[in-house]
C-alpha positions as CSV (number, residue, x, y, z in Angstrom):
1,M,31.0,-3.9,45.2
2,A,32.4,-3.1,41.8
3,K,31.2,-6.3,40.3
4,K,27.7,-5.6,41.4
5,N,27.7,-2.2,39.7
6,L,29.3,-3.5,36.6
7,K,26.5,-6.0,35.9
8,Y,24.0,-3.2,35.7
9,F,25.9,-1.8,32.7
10,I,25.6,-5.0,30.7
11,P,22.0,-4.5,29.4
12,G,22.8,-0.9,28.5
13,A,25.9,-2.1,26.6
14,I,23.8,-4.7,24.8
15,A,21.2,-1.9,23.9
16,L,24.0,0.3,22.6
17,V,25.4,-2.5,20.4
18,L,21.9,-3.1,19.0
19,G,21.5,0.7,18.4
20,I,24.8,0.8,16.5
21,V,23.8,-2.2,14.4
22,A,20.5,-0.6,13.6
23,F,22.2,2.6,12.6
24,C,24.8,0.8,10.4
25,M,21.9,-0.8,8.4
26,M,21.6,2.7,6.9
27,F,24.3,1.7,4.4
28,L,22.4,-1.3,3.1
29,P,19.7,-1.1,0.4
30,A,16.5,0.4,1.9
31,V,14.0,0.4,-1.0
32,T,14.0,-1.8,-4.2
33,Y,12.3,-0.7,-7.3
34,T,11.2,-3.3,-9.9
35,D,9.7,-2.3,-13.2
36,K,6.1,-3.4,-13.9
37,L,7.3,-6.1,-16.4
38,G,9.8,-7.5,-13.9
39,L,12.8,-7.1,-16.2
40,T,14.9,-4.5,-14.4
41,N,15.3,-3.4,-10.8
42,F,17.4,-1.1,-8.8
43,S,17.7,-0.2,-5.1
44,I,18.3,2.9,-3.1
45,K,20.5,2.8,0.1
46,G,19.2,4.2,3.4
47,S,22.0,6.7,3.5
48,Q,20.9,8.0,0.0
49,L,17.3,8.3,1.2
50,T,18.3,10.0,4.4
51,F,20.9,12.6,3.2
52,G,19.9,13.0,-0.4
53,D,21.7,11.9,-3.5
54,K,21.6,11.8,-7.3
55,L,20.4,8.5,-8.6
56,E,22.3,6.8,-11.4
57,N,19.3,6.6,-13.7
58,F,18.5,10.3,-13.5
59,D,20.6,13.3,-14.6
60,V,19.3,15.7,-11.9
61,E,19.4,15.4,-8.1
62,T,16.4,13.2,-7.3
63,L,16.6,12.7,-3.5
64,N,16.5,15.4,-0.9
65,F,17.2,15.3,2.9
66,N,14.6,13.2,4.7
67,I,14.2,13.8,8.5
68,M,11.9,10.8,9.0
69,M,14.6,8.4,7.7
70,L,17.2,10.1,9.9
71,L,14.9,9.6,12.9
72,G,14.3,6.0,11.9
73,F,18.0,5.1,11.8
74,G,19.1,7.5,14.6
75,L,16.6,6.9,17.3
76,P,17.8,3.4,18.1
77,L,21.3,4.7,18.4
78,I,20.1,7.5,20.7
79,G,18.1,4.9,22.8
80,G,21.2,2.7,23.1
81,V,23.4,5.6,24.3
82,L,20.8,6.7,26.8
83,A,20.4,3.1,28.1
84,L,24.1,2.9,28.7
85,L,24.5,6.3,30.3
86,F,21.6,6.4,32.7
87,K,20.6,4.1,35.5
88,N,17.5,1.9,35.4
89,G,14.7,4.3,36.3
90,L,11.1,4.4,35.2
91,I,11.5,7.5,33.0
92,T,14.8,6.2,31.5
93,K,13.1,2.9,30.7
94,I,10.2,4.7,29.0
95,I,12.4,7.0,27.0
96,T,14.9,4.4,25.8
97,T,12.1,1.9,25.0
98,A,10.2,4.6,23.1
99,C,13.3,5.5,21.1
100,F,13.7,1.9,19.9
101,V,10.0,1.4,19.2
102,V,9.5,4.7,17.3
103,G,12.7,4.0,15.3
104,A,11.4,0.5,14.4
105,V,8.0,1.9,13.3
106,F,9.8,4.6,11.1
107,L,12.0,1.9,9.6
108,F,9.2,-0.4,8.7
109,S,7.5,2.7,7.1
110,T,10.4,3.4,4.8
111,T,8.5,2.9,1.6
112,G,6.0,5.5,2.7
113,F,8.8,8.0,3.5
114,T,10.5,7.7,0.1
115,A,8.0,10.0,-1.5
116,I,9.0,12.8,0.9
117,S,12.6,12.8,-0.2
118,M,12.0,12.6,-4.0
119,T,11.6,15.5,-6.3
120,Q,8.4,15.6,-8.2
121,D,9.8,14.4,-11.6
122,A,11.4,11.4,-10.0
123,K,8.3,10.6,-8.0
124,D,6.1,10.7,-11.1
125,L,8.5,8.5,-13.1
126,L,9.0,5.9,-10.4
127,L,5.3,5.6,-9.4
128,L,4.3,5.3,-13.1
129,G,6.8,2.6,-14.1
130,Y,8.1,0.8,-11.0
131,N,6.8,-1.3,-8.1
132,E,8.3,-0.3,-4.7
133,S,9.3,-2.8,-2.0
134,L,11.1,-2.7,1.3
135,A,14.7,-4.0,1.1
136,V,16.9,-5.7,3.7
137,G,18.3,-2.7,5.5
138,P,15.2,-1.3,7.2
139,I,13.9,-4.8,7.9
140,V,17.0,-5.9,9.8
141,A,17.3,-2.6,11.5
142,G,13.6,-2.7,12.6
143,V,14.0,-6.2,14.0
144,V,17.1,-5.2,15.9
145,S,15.3,-2.1,17.2
146,I,12.5,-4.3,18.5
147,I,15.0,-6.5,20.3
148,G,16.7,-3.3,21.7
149,A,13.3,-2.2,23.0
150,V,12.8,-5.5,24.8
151,V,16.3,-5.2,26.3
152,C,15.6,-1.6,27.5
153,F,12.2,-2.5,28.9
154,F,13.6,-5.5,30.9
155,K,16.9,-3.8,31.7
156,G,16.7,-4.4,35.5
157,T,15.5,-8.0,35.1
158,L,18.4,-8.7,32.7
159,A,20.9,-7.1,35.0
160,K,19.9,-9.4,37.9
161,M,20.4,-12.5,35.6
162,F,24.1,-11.8,35.3
163,K,26.3,-12.9,38.2
């Protein structure tokens, strides 16, 4: 009897691990800026975009707290915790899958959210002289979030596969 109940926690545990991995991608570069001539570039970590920081190239604080980035990195973690804690029901499946999907959408929209967290002076300077591109952190976190959404959506089917 205990083995039967244990196998239903395996997909939730997989979803939790995927949520933790997506959250940890916050500490990798999120956005890369390359100057228009292609000579210099620098990147901003996801944690700097989320919680605010002073960039090395500027003397003043250039990044403020960004709730959209916090949701992007936090929703997959919340979805993984909910997938582990609750049984496989319709509402739970919808909520956990939605957490992963919305988190992935926010992560792939990181370059659009950088303007929210920047001060006006930094925004003007960066938009004038640099090209912005998505870096490795949100890409990996977004892909992991999509895999987590699939795991949460097919949680009952995956649980039946384990013996």
